[in-house]
C-alpha positions as CSV (number, residue, x, y, z in Angstrom):
1,M,139.6,108.0,-34.3
2,F,141.8,105.4,-36.2
3,I,143.7,107.6,-38.6
4,V,145.6,109.9,-36.2
5,P,147.1,107.1,-33.8
6,L,147.8,105.1,-37.9
7,A,149.7,108.4,-39.2
8,L,151.6,108.9,-36.3
9,T,152.7,105.2,-35.7
10,I,153.7,105.5,-40.1
11,Y,155.4,108.6,-39.2
12,A,157.6,107.0,-36.1
13,F,158.0,104.1,-38.1
14,I,160.1,106.0,-41.3
15,D,161.5,108.2,-38.7
16,C,163.2,104.8,-36.9
17,L,163.8,103.7,-39.9
18,N,165.9,106.8,-41.0
19,T,167.6,107.1,-38.4
20,T,171.2,106.0,-37.5
21,E,172.4,103.3,-35.1
22,E,174.4,105.9,-33.4
23,D,171.6,108.2,-33.0
24,T,169.4,106.1,-31.2
25,K,168.8,105.9,-27.5
26,H,168.6,103.6,-24.8
27,L,167.6,100.4,-26.8
28,P,168.8,99.2,-30.0
29,K,167.1,100.3,-33.1
30,I,165.5,97.0,-33.9
31,A,163.7,97.1,-30.5
32,W,162.4,100.6,-31.2
33,V,161.2,99.3,-34.5
34,F,159.2,96.4,-32.6
35,I,157.8,98.9,-29.6
36,I,156.4,101.3,-32.4
37,L,154.7,98.2,-34.5
38,L,153.5,96.4,-31.3
39,F,152.5,99.2,-28.9
40,W,151.2,101.2,-31.7
41,I,149.8,104.4,-29.6
42,V,152.1,104.5,-27.0
43,G,155.1,103.6,-29.2
44,P,155.3,106.2,-31.3
45,V,154.9,109.0,-28.9
46,V,157.7,107.0,-26.4
47,W,159.9,106.8,-29.5
48,L,159.5,110.6,-30.5
49,A,159.7,111.3,-26.8
50,V,162.8,109.7,-25.9
51,G,163.9,107.3,-28.4
52,K,166.2,109.7,-30.7
53,K,169.1,112.2,-29.9
54,R,167.8,115.1,-31.6
55,H,170.6,117.6,-33.2
56,N,170.0,121.1,-32.8
57,R,169.4,123.0,-36.3
58,A,172.6,124.8,-37.8
59,G,174.9,123.6,-36.2
60,G,174.2,125.6,-32.8
61,T,173.8,125.3,-28.9
62,G,171.0,124.9,-27.4
63,P,169.6,127.5,-25.0
64,G,170.8,125.5,-21.9
65,S,173.9,125.2,-22.4
66,W,173.8,128.9,-23.9
67,Q,172.7,130.4,-20.4
68,R,175.3,128.4,-18.7
69,R,178.4,129.6,-20.1
70,G,177.1,133.0,-20.5
71,R,176.2,135.3,-23.5
72,Q,179.0,135.2,-26.8
73,Q,179.7,138.8,-27.7
74,W,177.9,139.4,-30.9
75,V,180.8,141.7,-33.2
76,A,179.5,143.5,-35.8
77,P,181.5,143.2,-39.2
78,D,183.2,146.8,-39.1
79,D,184.5,146.2,-35.5
80,N,185.7,142.5,-36.6
81,P,189.1,142.3,-37.2
82,D,188.9,139.1,-39.2
83,F,186.5,140.3,-41.3
84,L,188.1,143.7,-41.8
85,K,191.0,141.6,-42.8
86,S,189.4,139.5,-45.3
87,L,188.2,142.2,-46.9
88,K,191.8,143.9,-47.2
89,D,193.0,140.7,-48.5
90,D,190.3,140.4,-50.9
91,K,191.3,143.6,-52.1
92,D,194.5,143.1,-52.2
93,A,193.7,140.1,-54.7
94,E,191.5,142.1,-56.8
95,A,194.8,144.3,-57.8
96,E,197.3,141.2,-58.3
97,A,194.9,140.0,-60.7
98,E,194.1,143.4,-62.5
99,E,197.9,143.8,-62.3
100,E,197.9,140.4,-64.0
101,R,195.5,140.9,-66.8
102,G,197.2,144.3,-67.5
103,R,200.9,142.8,-68.3
104,R,198.8,139.9,-70.1
105,D,197.1,142.5,-72.7
106,G,200.6,144.0,-73.2
107,G,200.3,146.9,-70.9
108,T,197.6,148.6,-72.3
109,G,195.6,149.4,-69.0
110,P,194.1,152.5,-67.6
111,D,197.2,153.4,-65.6
112,D,199.8,152.7,-68.7
113,K,200.8,155.7,-69.8
114,T,202.3,154.8,-73.0
115,P,199.8,155.4,-76.0
116,P,198.9,152.0,-77.9
117,T,200.4,151.2,-80.9
118,S,198.6,150.7,-84.5
C-alpha cells in the first residue's frame, strides 16, 4: 500500500526535474516540484495528467488533427516522382564515379577497347 504511491511520486518527481521549463504547463516548474512532494498521492497524478506538454512520437501529428485535415494520400515508392528522381540521380552519380575511376586507373576499364600495355 505504501510502495506504489512512493514509486509514483519518485517517478513524477524525476520526470518533472527532467522536463524543460518550456514544456511545463499551467505553473512554473518549481511549483510542480512542491506539489508533487507535498501532495504525494494527488500531486504526481496531477503532474502526469496535466503538468507537462506531451509530444507525439516520431514527429507525427496526433489522430485528432489527422482526422480534421483528412487523410493524406500515401504514394508507393514506384509511383513517387521524387523517389524515382533520387534513384536516377544516384545512378548518374554512380556512373560518373565509375567513369572517374576508369580515368584514374589509366583507361583499363571493362569498356576500354585497347589492350593493356605491358
